[in-house]
N, C-alpha and C positions, 0 to 999 in steps of 0.2 A: 062503884068507887074502889080504888086500889087500897090495899092494906098497908099500913105504915111499916116502914123497913127499920131494921136494926142498923146501927152505925156501920158494922161491917158489911151488911148487904148494900148499904148506900155506897160505900167505898168501892165494892166490887162492880156495882152497876155503873158508877162513874168511870171506872177504869175501862170497862167494856165500851161505853159510849165514846170515850176519848180515843180508844184504840181503833174502833170502827171509823171515826171521823178522820183519823190520820191515815189508815191503811186501806180503808174500803172494804174490809172484811173483819170478822170477829177474832179474838184471841183463842188459842187452844186452852183446854183445862190445864195443861202443863205450864203455859205462860201465865195464867191467872195464879196458879200455885206458886210459881217463882216470885211474882210480884208481892204476894201477901204472905210468903213464907209458910204455905200450907204444904205439908210434906206429901200427902197422898192425893191422887186424883179423886178418890172417894170423898175426901173432905171438901174439895172444890165442888163436887157434884151436889153435895148436900146444900151448899149455898145457891147453886144454880137452880136446883129443884125448888127451893124456897122462893126464888125470884120468879120462876115460872108460875108457881102456884099463886103467888100474890099478884100476877098479872103484869109484871114488868118485862118479862122475856118470853119469847118463843123458843123452844128447842125441839128440833126434828130428830127423833130417835136417839136423843142424847148424844149425838155426834158433836165433837168439840168445835167444828167449824160451821155448824148450822145454827148458831144462835142469832136471833134477831131481836132488836129492841122494839118496845111497844110504847107509844105515847097516846093517851086517850083511847086505848084499846085498838089503835091502828098501827100497822108496821111503820117504822120510821122510813124505810124505803118502800114505796108502793110496789105491789106485785108486778105491775107491768114494766117497771124499770129495772128490775134485778133478775139475775139468773143464778141458779145453783149448779155448780159443776163438780164432778167427782175428782178426788185426788188419789192417784194410784201410787202404790209403793214400789212397783216393779213393772218392767216391760219385758215380756219374754216371747220368743218364737213359738208358734203352734197353738196359741190360745188367744182369746179375745183380750184386748187391752183392759177393757172394763169388766172383766170377769169379777164376780163378787169377791173372790178371795184376794183380788189385787187392790181393792178399794179400801183406803185407810180412813177416809172422811170426805167432807164436802166443803167448798167455800162458796160464799154468796158474793157476787160482785155486780157492778153496774153493767147493764147490757151495752151501754154506750162504749165501754171498753172493748167489747168484742165485735161491735158492728153486727153484721149478719152471720158471724161465725159462731153458731150456737152449739156445735158438737164438740167443743173443746174439753180438755181435761187438764188437771194440774199434776206436776211431777216434781218431787223433791230432788234438788241437785246434790250429787255426791261427787266429791273430788274437786280439784282446783284447776282443771285444764282450760276453763273458759274465763279466768279471772280478768284478763285484759279486755274482755267484752263486757265487763261489769256483772258477770254472773258468778256468784260465790257459792261455796258449799253451804248447804242449808237453806238456800233460796228456794222459792216455789216458782217454777216456770209454768206458763200457760202454753199449752201445745194445741195448734190447729192440726187435726189428723189429715194427712195427705200422703200420696204415694210418690209424688214427684217433687223435685227441688230445683231452684234456680241458683246460679252462681252467687255466692255471698250469703245465702240463707243460713241461719243457724238452725240445725235440724237435730232431731233425735232419730237415730238410725239403729238397725239391728245388724250386728255382725255375728253370724251364726246365732247363738242364743244369748248374746251379750248386748245390752243397750249402751249406746254412747251418745254424747251430745258434742257436736263439732260444727265447724263452718264448712259448708259444702262447696266444692270446686270441681268443675269438669273442664279438663284441658286435654285436647287431642284425643277425645273419647276415653280418657282415663279419669277415674274418680279419685279425688283427694279429700279426705276428712281432716280439716286443719284446726289444730288446737289454738286457743288464744292464751298461750302461756309458753314462753321460750324454753321451759324445761322439757317440753314434749315435742316429739317429731310428728309430722303429718302421717296419717294412715293412708296408704295407697291400696285401693281395692283391686285385687288381682283376680278375684273370682266373683262375679256379680250374683252368682247363685247363692252366695253366703251373705249378701248385702240387700237390705231393704230400708226404704225411708218410712218412718212411722209418722212423723209430722214435723211441722215448722214451729219454732219458738216465736210467739207473738207478744209475750209480756213477762215480766219478772216481778215478783212480790218479795219483800224482805221485811222481817220483823226485827226490832231492836229491843233487847232486854235490859 
């Protein structure tokens, strides 16, 4: 039998449930803190730890995107229908994308969203070069790793040691990386040795505070 919750614990649990229902993945500790005006992530963690201890939440390694709700001691989303993918903070040349030092957390999403593409990772968007494609700064994009791209794909690419997200275009054997913002000019790839495709954008998640 689950232990009775305090009023604040009930409010936080309800917020997490509503957030998951709307977004398909749980809020971060920062988002919980902003909602309930809890200044420190440690303060949020105390409430999360209490909900875990009382049997209302699962939390994997205390990562902010790996919360899952429990009803009658069973996960709300059954194990066979969900998948956990890593969220990376940066993409750099010369090292694995999913190197431990690059991973900032994880998100849990429905497998139906990915289909058979199970090797995906999440990447936080920086900048406004893709706003006309509906991709805004702060969004979380889901990337399917691949080394090739087709015309029109929105990709993450490496230019030397810098990652960029643009629309891919190949014209007369010349590669163009096209922004979706009229403030920026297309990038023309002059030296293919300095260019590589990291993966294709297959989805976007956005949270509203």
